[in-house]
C-alpha positions as CSV (number, residue, x, y, z in Angstrom):
1,M,0.0,0.0,0.0
2,G,1.5,3.4,-1.0
3,L,2.3,6.1,1.5
4,E,-0.5,8.3,0.3
5,I,-3.2,5.5,0.5
6,Q,-2.2,4.8,4.1
7,A,-2.5,8.6,4.9
8,V,-5.9,8.8,3.3
9,S,-7.1,5.6,5.1
10,R,-5.9,7.0,8.5
11,L,-7.7,10.2,7.9
12,G,-10.9,8.4,6.9
13,Q,-10.9,6.3,10.1
14,S,-10.0,9.4,12.2
15,V,-13.1,11.2,10.8
16,A,-15.3,8.1,11.5
17,M,-14.0,7.6,15.1
18,R,-14.3,11.3,15.9
19,A,-17.9,11.3,14.7
20,A,-18.7,8.2,16.7
21,T,-17.1,9.6,19.8
22,E,-19.2,12.7,19.6
23,W,-22.3,10.6,19.0
24,L,-21.7,8.6,22.3
25,A,-20.5,11.5,24.4
26,V,-23.9,12.7,25.5
27,H,-22.7,14.6,28.6
28,T,-19.9,17.2,28.7
29,D,-17.8,15.4,31.2
30,E,-17.8,12.3,29.0
31,R,-15.9,14.0,26.2
32,T,-12.6,13.4,27.8
33,A,-13.2,9.6,27.6
34,S,-12.0,7.5,24.6
35,L,-14.3,5.8,22.2
36,T,-13.4,2.4,23.8
37,E,-14.3,3.7,27.2
38,L,-17.5,5.2,26.0
39,A,-18.5,2.0,24.3
40,A,-17.6,-0.2,27.3
41,A,-19.8,2.0,29.5
42,E,-22.9,1.2,27.4
43,L,-22.2,-2.2,25.8
44,S,-21.8,-5.2,28.0
45,K,-21.5,-7.8,25.3
46,P,-18.5,-8.3,23.1
47,T,-20.7,-8.9,20.1
48,Q,-22.3,-5.5,20.6
49,R,-18.9,-3.8,20.7
50,A,-17.9,-5.7,17.6
51,K,-20.9,-4.3,15.8
52,L,-19.9,-0.8,16.8
53,D,-16.4,-1.4,15.5
54,T,-17.9,-2.7,12.2
55,L,-20.1,0.4,11.8
56,I,-17.2,2.7,12.5
57,Q,-14.9,0.9,10.0
58,H,-17.6,1.0,7.3
59,I,-18.0,4.8,7.8
60,G,-14.2,5.2,7.6
61,H,-14.0,3.2,4.4
62,Q,-16.7,5.3,2.8
63,V,-14.9,8.6,3.8
64,T,-11.6,7.2,2.5
65,E,-13.2,6.4,-0.9
66,Q,-14.5,9.9,-1.1
67,L,-11.2,11.5,-0.2
68,E,-9.2,9.4,-2.7
69,S,-10.9,10.8,-5.7
70,A,-10.6,14.4,-4.4
71,L,-6.8,14.1,-3.7
72,E,-5.7,12.0,-6.6
73,R,-3.9,14.8,-8.4
74,F,-1.4,15.5,-5.5
75,S,2.0,13.8,-5.0
76,D,2.6,11.1,-2.3
77,N,4.6,13.5,-0.2
78,E,2.1,16.3,-0.3
79,I,-0.7,13.9,0.7
80,A,1.2,12.3,3.5
81,S,2.2,15.5,5.2
82,A,-1.1,17.4,4.6
83,L,-3.3,14.5,5.8
84,T,-1.2,13.9,9.0
85,A,-1.9,17.6,9.9
86,V,-5.6,17.3,9.1
87,T,-5.9,14.1,11.2
88,E,-4.3,15.8,14.1
89,A,-6.6,18.8,13.7
90,I,-9.8,16.7,13.5
91,S,-8.7,14.7,16.6
92,S,-8.1,17.8,18.8
93,I,-10.9,20.3,17.8
94,D,-13.9,20.8,20.1
95,L,-17.0,19.2,18.5
96,S,-19.4,19.6,21.4
97,D,-23.0,20.4,20.8
98,A,-22.3,24.0,21.9
99,A,-19.3,24.3,19.6
100,L,-21.2,22.9,16.6
101,L,-24.2,25.2,17.3
102,A,-21.8,28.1,17.4
103,D,-20.7,27.1,13.9
104,D,-24.4,26.7,12.9
105,A,-23.4,23.0,12.1
106,D,-21.8,24.5,9.0
107,P,-18.7,22.5,7.8
108,E,-17.2,25.6,6.2
109,A,-17.5,27.4,9.6
110,L,-15.9,24.4,11.3
111,A,-13.0,24.4,8.8
112,Q,-12.4,28.1,9.4
113,R,-12.4,27.6,13.2
114,I,-9.7,24.9,12.8
115,R,-7.7,27.3,10.6
116,R,-7.9,30.0,13.2
117,S,-6.9,27.7,16.1
118,L,-4.4,25.6,14.2
119,P,-3.0,27.7,11.4
120,R,-0.9,25.8,8.9
121,T,0.2,27.9,5.9
122,D,3.1,25.6,5.0
123,L,1.1,22.7,3.5
124,G,-0.6,24.3,0.5
125,R,-3.7,23.3,-1.5
126,C,-3.7,19.6,-0.5
127,Y,-4.1,20.5,3.2
128,E,-6.9,23.1,2.4
129,L,-8.8,20.7,0.2
130,A,-8.5,17.7,2.6
131,L,-9.5,19.8,5.6
132,D,-12.6,21.2,3.8
133,Q,-13.7,17.7,2.7
134,S,-13.1,16.1,6.1
135,C,-15.2,18.8,7.9
136,R,-18.0,18.3,5.4
137,Y,-18.0,14.5,6.0
138,L,-17.6,14.9,9.8
139,V,-20.6,17.3,10.2
140,E,-22.8,15.3,7.8
141,I,-22.1,12.0,9.7
142,I,-22.9,13.6,13.1
143,R,-26.1,15.0,11.6
144,S,-27.1,11.7,10.1
145,L,-26.6,9.4,13.1
146,P,-29.8,9.0,15.2
147,A,-30.1,10.9,18.5
148,F,-28.3,8.8,21.1
149,Q,-30.3,7.8,24.2
150,P,-28.5,6.2,27.2
151,R,-28.9,2.4,27.4
152,A,-30.4,2.4,23.8
153,L,-27.1,1.8,22.0
154,A,-27.6,-1.9,21.7
155,E,-31.0,-1.4,19.9
156,V,-29.3,1.0,17.5
157,L,-26.5,-1.4,16.7
158,S,-29.0,-4.2,16.1
159,R,-29.9,-2.2,13.0
160,A,-26.3,-1.4,12.1
161,S,-26.7,-2.6,8.5
162,V,-29.6,-0.2,8.0
163,Q,-27.7,2.6,9.6
164,A,-24.6,1.9,7.4
165,A,-26.7,1.9,4.2
166,Q,-28.3,5.3,5.2
167,L,-24.8,6.7,5.8
168,D,-23.6,5.4,2.4
169,D,-26.5,7.2,0.8
170,V,-25.8,10.5,2.6
171,L,-22.1,10.5,1.9
172,G,-22.6,9.4,-1.7
173,R,-24.8,12.5,-2.3
174,L,-22.1,14.8,-1.0
175,P,-20.3,16.5,-3.9
176,R,-16.8,15.2,-4.4
177,T,-15.2,18.6,-4.8
178,S,-11.7,19.3,-6.1
179,L,-9.8,22.0,-8.0
180,Y,-11.5,20.8,-11.3
181,A,-14.8,20.2,-9.6
182,P,-15.4,23.0,-7.1
183,Q,-19.1,22.1,-6.8
184,G,-18.8,18.4,-7.4
185,T,-19.6,16.3,-10.4
186,D,-23.2,15.2,-9.7
187,N,-24.6,16.9,-12.7
188,D,-21.8,16.0,-15.2
189,A,-23.5,13.0,-16.8
190,E,-26.8,14.7,-17.2
191,F,-25.2,17.8,-18.8
192,R,-23.0,15.7,-21.0
193,D,-26.1,14.0,-22.5
194,E,-27.9,17.3,-23.0
195,Y,-24.8,18.8,-24.7
196,L,-24.3,15.9,-27.0
197,R,-28.0,16.1,-28.1
198,Y,-27.6,19.8,-28.7
199,I,-24.4,19.3,-30.9
200,G,-26.1,16.5,-32.8
201,A,-29.2,18.6,-33.5
202,T,-27.5,21.9,-34.4
203,L,-24.7,20.6,-36.6
204,D,-26.5,17.8,-38.4
205,R,-27.4,19.9,-41.4
206,L,-25.7,20.6,-44.7
207,E,-26.5,23.8,-46.7
208,L,-26.9,23.5,-50.4
209,L,-24.7,26.4,-51.7
210,G,-26.1,27.9,-54.9
211,L,-29.7,28.2,-53.6
212,S,-31.1,31.2,-51.8
213,M,-32.0,31.0,-48.1
214,K,-35.7,30.6,-48.9
215,D,-35.1,27.9,-51.4
216,R,-32.4,26.0,-49.5
217,P,-33.7,22.7,-48.0
218,R,-32.5,21.3,-44.7
219,L,-30.3,18.3,-45.5
220,A,-29.0,16.0,-42.7
221,L,-25.2,16.1,-42.8
222,S,-25.1,12.6,-41.3
223,V,-26.9,11.4,-44.4
224,A,-25.4,13.6,-47.1
225,Y,-21.8,13.5,-46.0
226,I,-19.3,12.4,-48.6
227,S,-16.0,11.0,-47.5
228,L,-13.0,12.6,-49.4
229,T,-9.5,11.4,-49.9
230,V,-6.3,12.9,-48.6
231,T,-2.7,12.9,-49.9
232,G,-1.0,9.6,-49.6
233,Q,1.9,7.6,-50.9
234,Q,0.0,5.3,-53.3
235,K,-1.8,7.1,-56.2
236,R,-4.4,5.5,-58.4
237,H,-6.3,6.7,-61.5
238,D,-10.0,6.7,-61.9
239,T,-12.4,7.2,-64.7
240,W,-14.6,10.2,-65.4
241,F,-17.9,8.3,-65.8
242,N,-16.9,7.1,-69.3
243,E,-13.5,8.6,-69.8
244,P,-10.1,8.1,-68.0
245,D,-9.4,10.7,-65.3
246,H,-5.8,12.0,-65.7
247,R,-5.6,13.1,-62.1
248,A,-4.3,10.7,-59.5
249,H,-6.0,10.0,-56.1
250,S,-4.5,8.3,-53.1
251,G,-7.7,6.4,-52.3
252,V,-6.9,7.1,-48.5
253,R,-10.1,8.4,-47.0
254,V,-9.7,11.2,-44.6
255,E,-11.4,9.4,-41.7
256,S,-8.7,6.7,-41.9
257,A,-5.9,9.2,-41.8
258,L,-7.1,10.9,-38.6
259,V,-4.9,10.4,-35.5
260,D,-4.9,11.9,-32.0
261,R,-3.6,15.2,-33.5
262,T,-4.3,15.9,-37.1
263,F,-3.7,19.0,-39.2
264,V,-6.1,18.9,-42.2
265,R,-5.2,21.3,-45.1
266,G,-7.4,21.9,-48.1
267,G,-8.2,24.6,-50.6
268,A,-11.3,26.9,-50.7
269,G,-14.5,24.8,-50.8
270,S,-12.7,21.5,-50.3
271,G,-14.9,20.4,-47.4
272,K,-12.8,21.2,-44.3
273,T,-15.7,22.7,-42.2
274,T,-18.0,20.0,-43.4
275,L,-15.5,17.4,-42.2
276,L,-15.3,18.9,-38.7
277,D,-19.1,19.2,-38.5
278,W,-19.5,15.5,-39.4
279,L,-16.9,14.5,-36.8
280,A,-18.8,16.5,-34.2
281,V,-22.2,15.0,-35.1
282,T,-20.8,11.5,-35.3
283,A,-19.0,11.8,-31.9
284,A,-22.1,13.2,-30.3
285,R,-24.0,10.1,-31.4
286,G,-21.3,7.6,-30.9
287,G,-21.4,6.5,-34.5
288,F,-17.8,6.0,-35.4
289,T,-16.7,2.8,-37.1
290,G,-13.5,1.3,-38.4
291,S,-10.3,3.0,-37.4
292,L,-12.2,5.8,-35.5
293,Q,-14.2,3.4,-33.4
294,D,-12.1,4.3,-30.3
295,W,-13.4,7.9,-30.7
296,N,-16.9,6.8,-29.6
297,G,-17.5,8.3,-26.2
298,L,-15.5,11.5,-27.0
299,V,-17.2,14.9,-26.4
300,P,-16.8,17.3,-29.4
301,F,-16.0,20.9,-29.0
302,P,-16.2,22.8,-32.3
303,I,-14.1,26.0,-32.3
304,R,-14.6,28.4,-35.2
305,L,-11.5,30.6,-35.4
306,R,-13.4,33.1,-37.6
307,E,-15.3,34.1,-34.5
308,H,-12.0,35.2,-32.9
309,A,-10.5,37.0,-35.9
310,D,-11.1,40.3,-34.2
311,A,-11.4,39.0,-30.6
312,P,-9.1,37.2,-28.2
313,L,-8.7,33.5,-28.4
314,P,-10.6,31.6,-25.7
315,T,-8.2,31.0,-22.8
316,K,-10.9,29.4,-20.6
317,P,-12.0,26.0,-21.9
318,E,-15.5,26.7,-20.6
319,K,-15.7,29.3,-23.4
320,F,-15.7,26.3,-25.9
321,V,-19.3,25.7,-25.0
322,T,-21.5,28.4,-26.5
323,G,-25.2,28.8,-27.2
324,W,-28.2,28.0,-25.1
325,L,-26.5,25.5,-22.8
326,A,-23.6,27.6,-21.6
327,G,-25.7,29.0,-18.7
328,I,-26.4,25.6,-17.2
329,M,-23.0,24.0,-17.6
330,P,-21.5,22.7,-14.3
331,P,-18.5,24.7,-13.3
332,G,-15.2,23.1,-14.6
333,W,-17.0,20.6,-16.8
334,V,-15.0,21.2,-19.9
335,H,-11.8,21.0,-17.9
336,R,-12.8,17.7,-16.5
337,V,-13.7,16.2,-19.9
338,L,-10.4,17.3,-21.5
339,R,-8.3,16.3,-18.5
340,A,-9.9,12.8,-18.6
341,G,-8.9,12.4,-22.3
342,K,-12.5,12.5,-23.4
343,G,-12.5,15.7,-25.4
344,L,-12.4,16.1,-29.2
345,L,-11.3,19.7,-30.1
346,L,-12.3,20.6,-33.7
347,V,-10.5,23.9,-34.5
348,D,-11.6,25.3,-37.9
349,G,-10.1,27.9,-40.1
350,V,-6.5,29.0,-39.2
351,D,-6.6,30.9,-42.5
352,E,-9.6,32.9,-41.3
353,V,-7.6,34.9,-38.7
354,P,-5.4,37.7,-39.9
355,P,-1.8,36.6,-40.8
356,H,-0.3,38.5,-37.9
357,K,-2.4,36.6,-35.4
358,R,-1.6,33.0,-36.7
359,Q,1.5,32.8,-34.5
360,K,-0.8,33.4,-31.5
361,V,-3.0,30.6,-32.7
362,R,-0.1,28.2,-32.8
363,E,1.0,29.2,-29.3
364,W,-2.6,28.8,-28.1
365,L,-2.7,25.3,-29.6
366,R,0.6,24.6,-27.9
367,E,-0.8,25.6,-24.5
368,L,-3.9,23.5,-25.1
369,A,-1.8,20.5,-26.0
370,Q,0.3,20.9,-22.9
371,A,-2.6,21.5,-20.6
372,F,-4.7,18.6,-22.0
373,P,-2.2,16.1,-23.6
374,S,-4.8,13.3,-23.9
375,A,-7.3,15.4,-25.9
376,R,-7.8,14.6,-29.6
377,V,-7.4,17.6,-31.8
378,V,-8.2,18.3,-35.5
379,V,-7.2,21.6,-37.0
380,T,-8.0,22.9,-40.5
381,A,-6.4,25.6,-42.7
382,R,-5.9,26.4,-46.4
383,P,-2.5,25.5,-47.8
384,A,-1.9,29.1,-48.8
385,A,-2.1,30.1,-45.1
386,T,0.2,27.5,-43.6
387,D,2.7,24.9,-44.8
388,E,2.4,21.2,-43.9
389,K,5.0,21.5,-41.1
390,W,3.2,24.4,-39.3
391,L,2.2,22.2,-36.4
392,A,4.8,19.5,-36.7
393,E,6.6,20.5,-33.5
394,L,3.4,19.9,-31.6
395,D,3.2,16.3,-32.9
396,F,0.5,17.0,-35.4
397,C,0.2,14.7,-38.5
398,S,-0.5,16.8,-41.6
399,V,-2.8,15.6,-44.4
400,E,-4.2,17.5,-47.4
401,L,-7.7,17.0,-48.9
402,E,-7.6,16.0,-52.5
403,Q,-10.0,17.0,-55.2
404,M,-13.1,14.9,-55.5
405,S,-12.7,11.8,-57.6
406,P,-15.1,11.0,-60.4
407,G,-16.9,8.6,-58.0
408,D,-17.1,11.3,-55.4
409,V,-18.5,13.8,-57.9
410,K,-21.1,11.3,-59.1
411,M,-22.3,10.7,-55.5
412,F,-22.3,14.5,-54.8
413,L,-24.5,15.2,-57.9
414,Q,-27.0,12.5,-56.9
415,R,-27.3,13.8,-53.3
416,W,-27.5,17.4,-54.3
417,H,-30.2,16.9,-56.8
418,E,-32.2,14.7,-54.4
419,A,-32.0,17.2,-51.6
420,A,-33.0,20.1,-54.0
421,N,-35.9,18.0,-55.2
422,A,-34.6,18.6,-58.7
423,P,-36.0,16.7,-61.8
424,E,-33.9,13.8,-63.0
425,E,-33.5,15.5,-66.3
426,A,-31.4,18.2,-64.6
427,Q,-29.0,15.7,-63.2
428,R,-28.7,13.8,-66.5
429,R,-28.1,17.1,-68.4
430,L,-25.2,18.0,-66.1
431,V,-23.7,14.5,-66.2
432,T,-23.8,14.6,-70.0
433,Q,-21.9,18.0,-70.0
434,L,-19.3,16.7,-67.5
435,E,-18.7,13.7,-69.7
436,S,-18.1,15.7,-72.8
437,R,-16.3,18.9,-71.4
438,E,-13.0,18.3,-69.7
439,H,-12.8,21.9,-68.3
440,L,-16.1,21.3,-66.4
441,Q,-14.5,18.2,-64.8
442,G,-11.9,20.4,-63.3
443,L,-14.5,22.8,-62.0
444,A,-16.5,20.0,-60.4
445,S,-13.5,18.7,-58.4
446,S,-14.3,20.7,-55.2
447,P,-17.7,20.5,-53.3
448,L,-18.2,24.2,-53.5
449,L,-17.7,24.6,-57.2
450,C,-19.6,21.4,-57.9
451,A,-22.5,22.8,-55.9
452,M,-22.4,26.0,-58.0
453,L,-22.4,24.0,-61.2
454,C,-25.5,22.1,-59.9
455,A,-27.3,25.3,-59.1
456,L,-26.4,26.9,-62.5
457,N,-27.5,23.8,-64.4
458,L,-30.7,23.7,-62.4
459,G,-31.4,27.3,-63.3
460,R,-31.2,26.3,-67.0
461,V,-28.3,28.6,-67.8
462,S,-27.7,28.0,-71.5
463,E,-23.9,27.6,-71.4
464,L,-22.0,26.5,-68.3
465,P,-18.9,28.5,-67.4
466,Q,-15.5,27.8,-69.0
467,N,-13.4,28.7,-65.9
468,R,-13.5,29.6,-62.3
469,M,-13.9,33.4,-62.8
470,E,-16.9,32.8,-65.2
471,L,-18.3,30.3,-62.6
472,Y,-18.1,32.8,-59.8
473,A,-19.7,35.5,-61.9
474,A,-22.4,33.3,-63.2
475,A,-23.3,31.9,-59.7
476,L,-23.6,35.5,-58.3
477,T,-25.7,36.6,-61.2
478,M,-28.0,33.6,-60.7
479,L,-28.2,34.2,-56.9
480,L,-28.6,37.9,-57.0
481,D,-30.9,38.3,-60.0
482,L,-32.1,35.5,-62.2
483,R,-33.7,33.2,-59.6
484,D,-36.0,35.8,-58.1
485,A,-36.8,37.3,-61.5
486,E,-37.8,33.9,-62.9
487,R,-40.1,33.3,-60.0
488,G,-41.7,36.7,-60.0
489,I,-40.5,37.5,-56.4
490,A,-40.8,41.2,-55.5
491,R,-37.4,42.8,-55.2
492,I,-36.5,45.9,-53.2
493,L,-33.0,46.0,-54.7
494,T,-31.7,45.5,-58.2
495,A,-29.0,43.0,-58.9
496,S,-26.6,45.9,-59.4
497,D,-27.5,47.4,-56.0
498,K,-27.0,44.1,-54.3
499,T,-23.6,43.7,-55.9
500,V,-22.5,47.2,-54.9
501,L,-23.5,46.5,-51.2
502,L,-22.0,43.1,-51.1
503,R,-18.8,44.2,-52.7
504,D,-18.5,47.0,-50.1
505,L,-19.1,44.5,-47.3
506,A,-16.6,42.1,-48.7
507,W,-14.0,44.9,-49.1
508,R,-14.5,46.1,-45.5
509,L,-14.1,42.5,-44.1
510,T,-11.0,42.0,-46.2
511,L,-9.3,45.2,-45.1
512,G,-10.0,44.3,-41.5
513,G,-8.7,40.7,-42.0
514,L,-12.1,39.4,-40.9
515,S,-14.6,36.9,-42.2
516,Q,-17.6,38.0,-40.2
517,L,-18.9,41.0,-38.3
518,P,-21.8,42.0,-36.0
519,T,-25.1,42.5,-37.8
520,S,-25.3,45.9,-36.2
521,K,-22.0,46.9,-37.9
522,M,-23.3,45.7,-41.3
523,R,-26.4,47.8,-40.7
524,E,-24.1,50.8,-40.1
525,H,-22.1,50.2,-43.3
526,V,-25.3,49.8,-45.3
527,T,-26.8,53.0,-43.9
528,R,-23.7,55.0,-45.0
529,K,-23.5,53.3,-48.4
530,I,-27.1,53.7,-49.5
531,R,-26.9,57.5,-49.0
532,S,-25.0,57.5,-52.2
533,M,-27.3,55.1,-54.0
534,P,-30.3,57.2,-55.3
535,N,-32.2,54.1,-56.5
536,V,-32.4,52.6,-53.0
537,D,-35.3,54.2,-51.0
538,H,-35.9,51.5,-48.4
539,A,-34.7,51.6,-44.7
540,P,-31.3,50.1,-43.9
541,E,-33.0,47.4,-41.8
542,E,-35.1,46.3,-44.7
543,V,-32.1,46.2,-47.0
544,V,-30.1,44.1,-44.6
545,A,-33.0,41.7,-44.1
546,H,-33.5,41.4,-47.8
547,L,-29.8,40.6,-48.5
548,L,-29.8,38.0,-45.7
549,E,-33.0,36.4,-46.9
550,R,-32.8,36.5,-50.6
551,S,-29.2,36.9,-51.8
552,G,-28.0,33.4,-50.9
553,V,-24.5,35.0,-50.6
554,I,-24.5,36.2,-46.9
555,R,-26.1,34.7,-43.8
556,E,-26.3,34.9,-40.0
557,P,-24.5,31.8,-38.8
558,V,-25.5,32.8,-35.3
559,P,-27.9,35.5,-34.2
560,G,-26.2,38.9,-34.4
561,R,-23.3,37.9,-36.7
562,V,-23.0,38.1,-40.5
563,D,-20.7,36.3,-42.9
564,F,-20.5,35.1,-46.5
565,V,-21.8,31.6,-47.1
566,H,-18.3,30.8,-48.3
567,R,-15.1,32.8,-48.1
568,T,-14.7,32.4,-51.9
569,F,-17.6,34.7,-52.5
570,Q,-16.1,37.3,-50.1
571,E,-12.7,37.1,-51.8
572,Y,-14.2,37.3,-55.3
573,L,-16.4,40.4,-54.5
574,A,-13.5,42.1,-52.6
575,G,-11.3,41.6,-55.7
576,E,-14.0,43.1,-57.9
577,E,-14.3,46.1,-55.5
578,A,-10.5,46.5,-55.6
579,M,-10.5,46.5,-59.4
580,Q,-13.4,48.9,-59.6
581,D,-11.7,51.5,-57.3
582,D,-8.2,50.8,-58.5
583,Q,-7.2,49.4,-55.1
584,V,-5.3,46.3,-56.3
585,D,-2.1,47.3,-54.6
586,T,-4.1,47.7,-51.3
587,L,-5.6,44.2,-51.9
588,I,-2.2,42.7,-52.6
589,S,-0.9,44.2,-49.3
590,H,-3.6,42.2,-47.5
591,A,-3.0,39.0,-49.4
592,I,-1.9,35.9,-47.5
593,W,1.8,35.2,-47.8
594,T,3.4,32.0,-46.5
595,P,6.9,30.6,-46.4
596,G,7.5,28.7,-49.6
597,P,6.3,29.0,-53.2
598,R,2.5,29.3,-52.5
599,R,0.6,32.5,-52.3
600,S,-3.1,33.2,-52.1
601,C,-4.4,36.0,-54.3
602,S,-8.0,37.2,-54.7
603,P,-9.4,35.5,-57.8
604,A,-11.2,38.6,-59.2
605,A,-8.3,40.9,-58.7
606,T,-5.8,38.6,-60.4
607,A,-8.0,37.5,-63.3
608,N,-7.0,40.5,-65.4
609,A,-3.9,41.7,-63.6
610,P,-0.3,40.7,-64.3
611,R,0.3,37.4,-62.5
612,S,3.1,36.7,-60.1
613,P,4.9,33.4,-60.7
614,N,3.6,32.3,-57.3
615,C,0.0,33.2,-57.9
């Protein structure tokens, strides 16, 4: 038995014996007698004294079990010295009825009385915690034992098993407090279940980009999720429906590549956020299979770095829980989950914080990993923002999402058209064009661009785009103008007015290095902008509501915050604004530079500008 276990056991038995002594000492002059002397005075038979010993030992074991869990984080030497001091204090303090009444039978008041009479400032947190817990158990035991009457002890002991069970119940309900559980852990399991239900319900949805908010159906992510491949050693070639695909794919699915710490990189619209949402939903429902089966039972914590682009990073793990449940979360719950190795941190969008802040993100991740080394962590970023070794020193394994294979595209087309309730003819028409036009195959290789093609095709645009720039322009034209016009929906803004306002918003976000801003700020920007737009005669509140509801380009991901449905739209519109106002140099100064040959440039600004060899 280790030194610390012996110390805990001695303290547990000391608490039990002191409680029993006070129980038997019904008269003041009897308090100087030992427990043995008190028992002998009332119990004539050895069997009765043995029953008393058994009851006291049972109480001691119960207290010991409670103390072990509260003190497990301290070293052997800390526990041994601290608990010896607490045992001495418990044995010597006055626990007479008068003294307890003076303390209002309050364990905290008793502990403070001990600190005043026997000050020990040299033993640290272990002593303080053990003293508080011991006083709590001692007072509760004294309260719970039946009122002692002379010559009635034998009758009480005849029901010793019942008395022991009642004390078990009382002590079991006491909160097992510690540094990580200042108010106990009684509500942890209930809150965990509620939190997992909340995550599963709120994140199990997939937006069909390319449709306006009113037309966008709710699609379950757990049903529509498509597993993508990541870079690997072995490459294979696939066929584009009927033709060979000249691109190589590893065939390694991203779920199989995930380890305890994984850094997932992928281009714009490659499915990074969707991957993290799927991991959160699957963890919440315990639905992992295969190589991730061990992840069942983990508690997911989605962290959107875009929400901290203009705000400090969360330094308190409790800030990882947002939304309606934050107010009822037990204090220290996130700490306890992460410390127990049951947390799954899903950190999305390193590229969505300003370049000067990314070093702070890395240091923040380092501190997280040091504080909670057993937590699983998945981090995402665009390749242009970080290189593959950006988190290598923190023992992260880096993988990069590949373009969708022909099989992935085929499945994506099927699920998109089913969710949009589109006619079969629309899907057949798009498949036919993909089979015959190689440039469309390249555009369909990312989930974002593939969704745009689906929407444009569904809108019966006569000629699908030839390149990315044409695709962005056509998608915006469809979202901002054609769809509402074809359906006869009343518009308070022309397509040109919408574009002007959205370009202004995108430009302001880009200059600030942001990807979202408060809805109130957007309303302020719109108010100033429409003063110079003579054709707009509606109130700013109506204009903002119309853009959020009908444009399909911006949204409120959470109440009170606005962002673009995808950063690609923001970058394209910001590039257009820069070209319009001759601000390309300013835009380039805000471009994302990384060590190495890659550089991210705004698509619209570089479409007609001289191209750097690294663009």
